[in-house]
N, C-alpha and C positions, 0 to 999 in steps of 0.2 A: 716720550708722554701719548695717551693717544688725542688723535683726534679731534674731531666731532665730523663723518663722512657719514654721507648716503650710506646702509648698508649695515650703520654704525648698529649694537645692543645698546640699550640704555640703562638706567634706571631711573624714575623718573623723583622727585628727593621732596616738588610742594605738591600741593595740591589737592585733591577729589583722587589722585590717582597716584602719589605715595610712595612708593615701593613695590611703585608694580613696573615691570619690566616694559620695551619701548621700540624700534626699530626709529632708523630716523633716513629718509621716503624720502625728500629735499633740502637745498635748503635755501633761504632760503636772501641773509641777508650777518653778518657778520656779529651779530645776535641776538637771530630767529631762526627756527630747522621747520618743519613737517615732519611728526611720526603718528607711529599709528600702532598698535599693538599688534593682531586689531585687536578690537574687541574681544569676538572670544573667546579668543585664548588670552588674553594677559589682565582683559577691561581696559584696555586705554583705546580714547575713541583717538579719529583722524583729530587729526591739532594739531596748528602754530604752539611751540614750546617755546618759551624763555633756552637761550643753551646756558646759562647759568642756573639753571634746574638742572638740570640732568647731571647724571653723572653715567657719563662714559665706561664698558666695561671692553675687557682682549679678545671680543668674539664678534668677528665682524661675519655678516654673510654677503649671497650677493643675492642682490637684486638693481636693475637699472633704478634709475627717478624716476620721483608720483610712480610708482609699486604699490596695484593694485590687493586685494586681500588676499585672498582668493590665493595671489604669490609670491606676498610676503609666511602663510604660512607652511607651504613650501619649501617656501629656504630656509625656514625651523629648521621642519620634516627632514633634507636634506640632510644639514648642518651637527644632527641630532639632539638640542637642544629646545625642543617644542616642551619635553618635560619638564628640565631646569625653571623658563618663565610660563608654565600656566598656571595660572592664581585658584585657588578653593575653588568659584565660583562657577567656573567656567562650562564645567559642565551642564549650570542648570539656568547660564543662559541660550548657551545652545541648543535644548533643550525647548525654550520660550518661542528661542526665536524660526527651528523648528514646526512650532505647534502655528509661529502665527503665521508660515507662508501654505502651511499646511489647510488651516481651517480658511474653511469659504465667509463669506461676509453672510453672517444673520443679513436675510429680507424681512423689514416693515411689514408687519400682517397691514392686512388693506382694513379700510376701518366701514362697512356694511352704508350705505347707499340711507337716508335715512325713509323709513318708510311712512306712505299716505296714510291720510285719514282717508276714512272714506266718507266722498257725501248720502247722506240720508237724504 
């Protein structure tokens, strides 16, 4: 039987992320764990999840407890399964994240000082 462990790739069964893949990054207690997609690859945000809402797969990737999203992506690539877990909107999310990081915040236009009336 497949057990929930750190590095186990799972499929979410319920919620708005149902049907998407995630990886277990920490075990909280006997009923909950922390998972991440990461969001730019699979669309699953880093969050706590009920173990009953996960379907474990046979795949386990090598990550440490509490691994960052970048480390998880590298582990997916090393295992050769990033194409299997990627969802359709991943490219759009990466582009939006890249544009947000590159785009500087627009400065507010300065208000002109009110004109003084000429005294005659």
